[in-house]
ROSETOR-641791 format. One line per 4 residues: for each residue x, y, z of N, C-alpha, C. Coordinates in steps of 0.2 Angstrom, whole numbers. Example, Ala and Ser with C-alpha at 12.3 -4.5 7.8 and 13.67 -1.06 7.14 Angstrom:
2
66:-28:39:62:-22:39:66:-16:39 | 64:-11:35:68:-5:36:64:0:39
end
This chain:
348
4:-6:0:0:0:0:4:6:0 | 3:11:-4:7:17:-4:3:22:-1 | 6:25:4:3:31:8:8:37:8 | 6:43:9:11:48:8:12:51:15
18:53:16:20:56:23:24:62:21 | 24:66:26:28:72:26:36:70:25 | 39:73:21:46:72:20:49:79:22 | 53:80:27:55:86:29:62:86:30
65:91:26:72:92:26:75:95:33 | 80:91:35:83:93:42:88:99:41 | 92:100:46:96:105:47:102:105:41 | 103:110:38:109:111:33:114:113:37
119:109:40:124:110:45:130:114:42 | 134:116:47:140:120:45:145:116:40 | 144:109:41:149:105:36:146:104:30 | 140:108:28:137:107:22:134:100:20
131:97:25:128:91:25:120:92:26 | 116:90:21:109:91:22:106:84:24 | 102:84:29:99:78:32:92:78:30 | 89:73:27:82:72:25:79:68:30
73:70:32:69:66:37:62:64:35 | 59:59:37:52:57:36:49:58:43 | 42:60:42:38:60:48:31:57:47 | 29:53:52:23:49:51:18:52:56
12:51:55:7:52:60:1:47:60 | -3:47:65:-8:42:65:-7:36:70 | -3:38:75:-2:33:80:5:29:79 | 7:25:84:13:21:83:12:15:79
17:14:75:17:8:70:24:4:72 | 23:-1:76:29:-5:78:31:-9:73 | 38:-8:71:41:-13:67:38:-13:60 | 36:-8:57:33:-7:50:38:-8:45
37:-12:40:42:-12:34:42:-6:31 | 48:-4:30:50:2:26:51:0:19 | 45:1:15:45:-2:8:49:2:3 | 50:8:4:54:12:-1:51:19:-1
55:24:-4:53:31:-4:56:34:-10 | 54:40:-12:57:44:-17:56:51:-15 | 62:55:-14:62:62:-12:65:66:-18 | 62:72:-19:65:76:-24:67:83:-20
73:85:-21:76:91:-18:76:97:-23 | 74:103:-22:74:108:-26:78:114:-24 | 82:117:-28:86:123:-26:86:128:-32 | 88:134:-30:89:139:-36:95:137:-40
94:137:-46:100:135:-51:105:140:-50 | 104:146:-49:109:151:-48:114:150:-43 | 112:146:-38:117:144:-32:123:140:-35 | 122:136:-40:127:132:-43:130:127:-38
126:123:-35:128:118:-30:127:111:-33 | 131:106:-30:131:99:-33:129:95:-26 | 125:90:-27:123:86:-22:127:79:-23 | 129:76:-17:132:70:-18:128:64:-18
130:58:-19:126:52:-17:124:52:-10 | 118:49:-9:115:48:-2:119:44:3 | 119:45:9:122:41:14:116:39:19 | 115:33:19:110:30:24:111:32:31
106:34:34:106:35:42:104:28:45 | 109:24:46:108:17:48:104:17:55 | 105:21:59:102:21:66:94:21:65 | 92:24:60:84:24:59:82:17:57
86:13:54:83:7:51:86:1:54 | 82:-5:53:84:-11:56:90:-14:52 | 91:-12:46:96:-13:41:97:-8:36 | 103:-7:33:104:-2:29:101:-3:22
96:1:19:94:1:13:98:4:8 | 97:3:1:102:6:-4:98:12:-6 | 100:18:-5:97:24:-7:102:27:-12 | 99:29:-18:103:31:-24:100:37:-27
104:41:-30:102:46:-35:98:43:-41 | 93:46:-42:89:43:-48:89:48:-54 | 93:47:-59:94:51:-64:99:57:-63 | 100:61:-68:104:67:-67:100:73:-64
103:79:-63:99:85:-61:95:87:-67 | 89:89:-65:84:92:-70:84:100:-68 | 83:104:-74:83:111:-73:77:114:-77 | 73:118:-74:68:122:-78:70:129:-79
77:131:-78:79:138:-79:80:141:-72 | 75:142:-68:76:145:-62:78:140:-56 | 75:134:-57:76:129:-52:80:123:-55 | 83:119:-50:86:113:-52:83:108:-47
83:101:-49:80:96:-45:84:90:-45 | 85:86:-40:88:80:-39:84:75:-35 | 83:69:-38:78:64:-35:83:59:-32 | 81:57:-26:84:51:-22:79:46:-21
80:40:-21:75:34:-20:78:28:-17 | 74:25:-13:76:18:-10:71:13:-12 | 74:8:-15:69:2:-17:68:-2:-11 | 62:-6:-11:60:-10:-6:66:-16:-4
68:-16:2:73:-20:3:72:-24:10 | 67:-22:13:65:-25:19:67:-22:26 | 70:-16:26:72:-13:33:66:-10:36 | 66:-10:42:60:-7:46:62:-2:51
57:2:52:57:8:57:51:7:61 | 52:8:68:46:8:72:44:16:72 | 39:17:68:36:24:68:32:26:74 | 33:32:76:29:35:81:26:41:79
20:42:81:16:48:78:20:55:80 | 20:59:74:23:66:74:31:65:76 | 34:60:75:41:59:76:45:59:70 | 50:63:69:54:63:63:60:58:63
61:54:58:66:49:57:71:51:52 | 77:51:53:82:53:48:82:47:42 | 82:49:36:82:44:31:88:44:27 | 91:50:25:98:49:22:101:56:23
107:57:22:111:63:21:114:64:15 | 115:70:13:118:72:6:123:78:8 | 129:77:5:134:82:5:133:87:0 | 133:94:1:132:99:-4:139:102:-5
141:103:-11:147:107:-13:146:112:-18 | 150:117:-18:149:123:-22:145:128:-19 | 147:134:-20:143:140:-17:141:139:-10 | 146:137:-6:145:135:1:142:141:5
137:140:9:134:145:13:128:148:11 | 125:146:5:119:148:3:113:145:7 | 114:138:7:110:134:12:102:134:11 | 100:134:5:92:134:4:90:128:0
87:123:3:84:118:-1:76:117:1 | 73:115:-4:66:114:-3:64:107:-6 | 59:104:-2:56:98:-5:49:99:-7 | 48:100:-14:42:103:-17:36:97:-17
30:99:-17:25:94:-16:19:95:-21 | 21:99:-27:16:101:-31:14:96:-37 | 8:96:-39:6:91:-44:9:92:-50 | 12:97:-52:14:98:-59:21:94:-60
24:91:-55:30:87:-56:28:80:-58 | 21:79:-59:19:73:-62:22:73:-69 | 22:79:-72:25:79:-79:32:76:-80 | 35:76:-74:42:73:-75:42:66:-71
36:64:-71:36:57:-68:38:57:-60 | 37:63:-57:38:63:-50:32:62:-47 | 30:56:-46:23:54:-44:21:55:-36 | 26:57:-33:25:59:-26:31:59:-22
31:62:-16:37:62:-11:34:59:-5 | 36:53:-4:32:49:1:36:44:4 | 34:41:9:37:35:13:32:30:13 | 33:24:10:28:19:10:29:15:16
24:14:19:23:9:25:18:4:24 | 20:-2:24:15:-7:22:9:-7:27 | 3:-7:24:-3:-8:28:-4:-2:33 | -1:4:32:-2:9:37:-3:16:34
-7:20:37:-9:26:34:-4:31:37 | -1:36:33:3:41:35:0:48:32 | 1:53:36:-3:59:33:1:63:28 | -2:66:23:1:69:18:1:77:20
7:80:21:7:87:23:9:91:16 | 4:95:14:5:98:8:8:105:8 | 14:105:11:18:111:12:25:109:11 | 29:114:7:36:112:6:40:113:13
45:110:13:49:111:19:56:114:17 | 60:117:22:66:120:21:72:118:25 | 78:118:22:83:116:26:88:122:27 | 90:124:33:95:129:34:98:128:41
104:132:41:108:131:48:110:138:50 | 114:138:55:116:145:58:121:148:53 | 124:145:49:129:148:45:126:149:38 | 120:146:37:117:146:30:110:149:31
109:155:31:102:158:32:98:157:26 | 91:155:27:86:154:22:86:161:18 | 87:161:12:87:167:8:80:168:6 | 80:174:2:73:175:-1:72:171:-7
66:168:-7:64:164:-13:59:169:-17 | 62:171:-23:58:175:-28:54:170:-32 | 47:171:-32:43:167:-36:41:170:-43 | 41:177:-43:39:180:-50:42:187:-50
43:189:-56:46:195:-58:43:197:-65 | 40:203:-65:38:205:-72:39:213:-73 | 39:215:-79:39:223:-80:34:224:-86 | 31:230:-85:26:231:-91:27:239:-92
25:241:-98:26:248:-100:19:252:-99 | 20:258:-97:14:262:-96:16:269:-99 | 14:270:-106:16:276:-110:24:277:-109 | 26:282:-105:33:284:-105:35:282:-98
32:277:-95:34:274:-88:34:266:-88 | 36:264:-83:36:256:-82:33:255:-75 | 31:249:-75:28:246:-69:31:239:-68 | 34:238:-62:37:232:-60:33:229:-55
33:222:-55:30:218:-49:33:212:-48 | 34:210:-42:37:204:-40:35:201:-34 | 36:195:-32:33:192:-26:38:187:-23 | 38:186:-17:42:181:-14:38:176:-10
40:170:-10:37:164:-6:39:165:2 | 45:166:3:48:166:10:53:171:10 | 55:174:16:61:178:16:64:177:23 | 71:178:23:74:178:29:80:183:29
80:188:34:85:193:34:85:197:27 | 79:199:24:79:202:18:79:210:19 | 85:213:18:85:220:18:81:224:13 | 81:221:7:77:225:2:80:223:-5
77:227:-10:78:226:-17:80:232:-20 | 86:232:-24:88:237:-28:85:236:-35 | 82:241:-38:79:241:-45:84:243:-50 | 86:239:-55:91:241:-59:88:241:-66
90:246:-70:88:247:-77:94:247:-82 | 93:245:-88:98:245:-93:95:247:-100 | 97:252:-104:94:253:-110:97:248:-115 | 92:245:-119:94:240:-124:95:243:-131
95:250:-132:96:253:-138:104:255:-139 | 108:254:-133:115:256:-133:119:250:-131 | 123:247:-135:127:241:-134:131:242:-128 | 133:249:-127:138:250:-121:135:252:-115
128:252:-115:125:254:-109:126:249:-103 | 126:251:-97:127:247:-91:121:247:-87 | 121:243:-83:115:242:-78:116:248:-73 | 110:252:-71:111:257:-67:105:256:-62
106:258:-55:102:258:-50:97:264:-51 | 90:262:-51:85:268:-52:81:268:-46 | 81:263:-41:76:264:-35:78:258:-30 | 74:259:-25:75:254:-19:68:253:-16
67:246:-15:61:244:-11:63:240:-5 | 61:242:1:63:239:7:60:232:7 | 63:227:10:61:220:11:57:219:17 | 55:213:18:51:212:24:54:208:30
61:208:30:65:205:35:64:198:34 | 61:194:39:60:187:39:53:186:39 | 50:182:34:43:180:34:43:173:31 | 38:169:33:37:163:30:30:163:25
27:168:24:22:169:20:23:173:14 | 19:172:8:21:176:2:20:184:3 | 24:187:-1:24:195:-1:24:197:-8 | 20:203:-9:20:206:-16:23:213:-15
27:214:-21:31:221:-21:30:224:-28 | 30:230:-28:30:234:-34:34:240:-34 | 35:243:-40:39:249:-41:37:252:-48 | 37:258:-48:35:262:-54:40:267:-56
41:268:-62:46:273:-65:42:277:-70 | 43:284:-70:40:288:-75:45:292:-79 | 43:296:-84:48:300:-88:53:297:-91 | 52:291:-94:58:288:-98:58:291:-105
63:291:-108:64:292:-115:61:286:-119 | 58:287:-125:55:281:-129:61:276:-130 | 60:270:-130:65:265:-131:63:258:-128 | 68:254:-129:68:247:-126:72:247:-119
70:244:-114:74:244:-108:73:237:-105 | 78:235:-101:78:229:-97:78:231:-90 | 75:227:-86:75:228:-79:76:221:-75 | 79:222:-69:81:217:-65:81:219:-58
80:215:-53:80:217:-46:86:213:-42 | 89:217:-38:95:214:-34:93:214:-27 | 91:207:-25:89:206:-18:95:206:-13 | 95:210:-8:100:211:-3:98:209:4
103:204:6:102:202:13:104:207:18 | 103:207:24:105:211:30:113:211:30 | 116:206:28:123:205:29:127:208:23 | 123:210:18:126:213:12:126:208:6
125:202:7:125:197:1:119:198:-3 | 120:197:-9:114:198:-14:114:193:-20 | 108:193:-23:106:189:-28:102:193:-33 | 104:192:-40:100:195:-45:94:191:-47
89:194:-49:83:191:-52:84:190:-60 | 80:186:-63:80:186:-70:78:193:-73 | 79:195:-79:78:201:-82:71:201:-86 | 68:207:-86:62:208:-90:63:214:-95
61:213:-101:62:218:-106:55:221:-108 | 55:228:-109:49:231:-111:51:237:-116 | 46:239:-119:47:245:-124:42:250:-122 | 45:256:-120:40:262:-118:40:267:-123
35:271:-123:34:277:-127:31:275:-134 | 28:270:-135:25:268:-142:19:272:-143 | 17:273:-149:11:277:-151:9:275:-158 | 3:277:-160:1:275:-167:5:279:-172
6:276:-178:10:280:-183:6:285:-187 | 4:290:-183:0:295:-185:3:302:-183 | 1:307:-187:3:314:-185:-2:317:-180 | 1:318:-174:-4:320:-169:0:325:-164
-4:330:-161:-2:334:-157:-7:335:-151 | -5:333:-145:-10:332:-139:-11:339:-136 | -16:339:-132:-17:345:-128:-12:345:-123 | -10:351:-121:-5:351:-116:-8:350:-109
-3:348:-105:-6:346:-98:-1:348:-93 | -3:352:-88:-10:354:-86:-11:360:-91 | -18:362:-91:-20:368:-95:-27:370:-92 | -27:376:-89:-22:381:-89:-16:379:-84
-10:382:-85:-4:380:-82:0:386:-79 | 4:384:-74:8:389:-71:14:386:-67 | 20:386:-69:23:390:-74:25:386:-80 | 24:379:-80:26:375:-85:21:370:-87
21:367:-93:16:362:-95:20:357:-100 | 17:351:-101:20:346:-106:15:346:-112 | 19:345:-118:16:344:-124:18:338:-127 | 14:334:-130:16:327:-133:14:327:-141
19:324:-145:17:323:-152:19:316:-154 | 17:314:-160:19:308:-163:19:309:-171 | 23:305:-174:24:306:-182:21:299:-185 | 19:300:-192:17:294:-196:23:291:-199
29:294:-199:35:291:-202:41:295:-199 | 47:292:-200:53:295:-198:54:301:-202 | 57:306:-198:58:313:-202:59:318:-197 | 60:324:-201:62:330:-197:55:334:-195
55:336:-188:49:339:-186:52:345:-181 | 47:350:-180:48:355:-176:42:356:-171 | 43:358:-165:38:360:-160:40:366:-157 | 36:372:-159:37:378:-156:31:381:-153
33:386:-149:27:390:-145:27:397:-147 | 21:400:-148:21:407:-150:16:410:-146 | 17:417:-145:12:421:-141:6:423:-145 | 2:427:-142:-5:429:-146:-4:433:-152
2:437:-152:4:441:-158:8:438:-163 | 9:431:-162:13:427:-167:21:427:-166 | 23:430:-160:30:429:-159:32:423:-156 | 38:420:-159:40:414:-156:43:415:-149
41:411:-144:44:412:-137:48:406:-135 | 47:400:-138:51:394:-136:51:389:-142 | 57:386:-142:57:380:-147:58:374:-143 | 53:369:-143:53:363:-139:56:357:-142
56:357:-149:59:351:-152:61:354:-159 | 67:352:-162:69:354:-168:74:348:-170 | 72:343:-174:77:338:-176:73:332:-179 | 77:327:-180:74:320:-183:70:317:-177
65:314:-179:61:310:-174:59:303:-177 | 58:298:-173:55:292:-176:48:291:-176 | 45:288:-180:38:286:-181:36:282:-175 | 29:283:-173:26:278:-169:29:279:-161
32:285:-160:34:286:-153:31:292:-150 | 30:292:-143:28:298:-140:34:302:-138 | 33:308:-141:39:313:-140:36:319:-136 | 40:321:-131:37:326:-126:42:332:-127
38:338:-126:42:344:-125:39:348:-119 | 43:351:-115:41:354:-109:41:362:-110 | 36:365:-110:36:373:-110:36:376:-104 | 42:380:-102:43:383:-96:41:391:-97
36:393:-94:34:400:-96:35:405:-89 | 40:403:-85:41:407:-79:43:414:-81 | 46:416:-86:48:422:-88:42:426:-92 | 37:423:-93:32:426:-98:26:428:-94
22:432:-97:16:435:-94:10:430:-95 | 4:431:-91:-2:428:-92:-5:429:-99 | -8:424:-101:-11:425:-108:-11:419:-112 | -13:419:-118:-14:414:-123:-7:412:-126
-6:406:-127:0:404:-131:-2:398:-136 | 2:397:-141:0:392:-146:6:387:-147 | 5:381:-147:10:376:-148:9:374:-156 | 14:374:-160:14:373:-167:19:367:-169
16:361:-171:20:356:-174:20:356:-181 | 26:356:-184:27:356:-191:30:349:-193 | 28:346:-198:31:340:-201:28:338:-208 | 33:337:-213:32:335:-219:27:340:-223
27:346:-222:23:351:-225:16:352:-221 | 15:348:-216:9:349:-212:10:352:-206 | 4:356:-203:5:360:-197:-1:358:-192 | 0:357:-186:-5:356:-181:-4:361:-176
-9:364:-173:-9:370:-168:-13:368:-162 | -11:369:-156:-15:369:-150:-14:375:-146 | -20:377:-143:-20:383:-139:-19:381:-132 | -15:386:-128:-13:385:-121:-15:391:-117
-16:390:-111:-17:396:-106:-13:396:-101 | -9:402:-100:-4:403:-94:-8:407:-90 | -9:405:-83:-13:408:-79:-9:409:-72 | -7:415:-71:-3:417:-65:-8:417:-59
end
């Protein structure tokens, strides 16, 4: 009979040994046959760690079963997975309700000190033929605990587990959103941006969002940026622990400032204004354009744009009238022999 039990990762100790335990419930089970099990460990691929073959914890068993790595490491990009299994060989454990029993240990090498492992229990792993993370006990029921478990030690703090990160464009701005499943000693997140239109452009810090310290429940975060020049950008977040260690997220790319390929001149905002206002325009094709401001008697008082512009982009000009008097002003866009005019009111 196959029943499911909680498989809980034990302490990830200072010598980088991960101990995996099983925990039964439902009363004492004296001398039950330990028919076999399969456990899959998950960790962030970016940690770059390697897991050894398993070492049986003989003290838990009446005899030592053969526990082997099953296949190689599987990776879905963000996470890596390694499965360990034990075939039925007849060893026994005297199970006691809510008592944990060591099953095996694994030595962890590479990137020492990261110290985060998880035993996932989600159904989608059926796609990889991971049909369960269970301990089989012949003729006995054991409870299925549908929560992942974590391994960490005093020198290996549980880091922040980032579960999602996305960026979206909003006219000439961006909106970022990300979430964490758990956090420990999370100081916060630097938000970094890089222009994709310049091969020499480097990542730059554009903002910071405070973390939640230590939490075992999911947390949602967001960050918005305005006033970007039209173009393509990449964003990432740099998660920083209280001790200064950090990890980068995946990147997300967006394009801001897109518009229809039409000749348009928007109403200025705000209007009336004092002392400055924004004016936007777009073009149907690439070419030379001018955006100028005139007073009520036709005198040019400001040149906001004079040069080549790309089609299908939001192009902004700011009119600063702090040196001008109250009255009517006119914004004039000229492109390819065509002219558009908007009326504006400066009100002191």
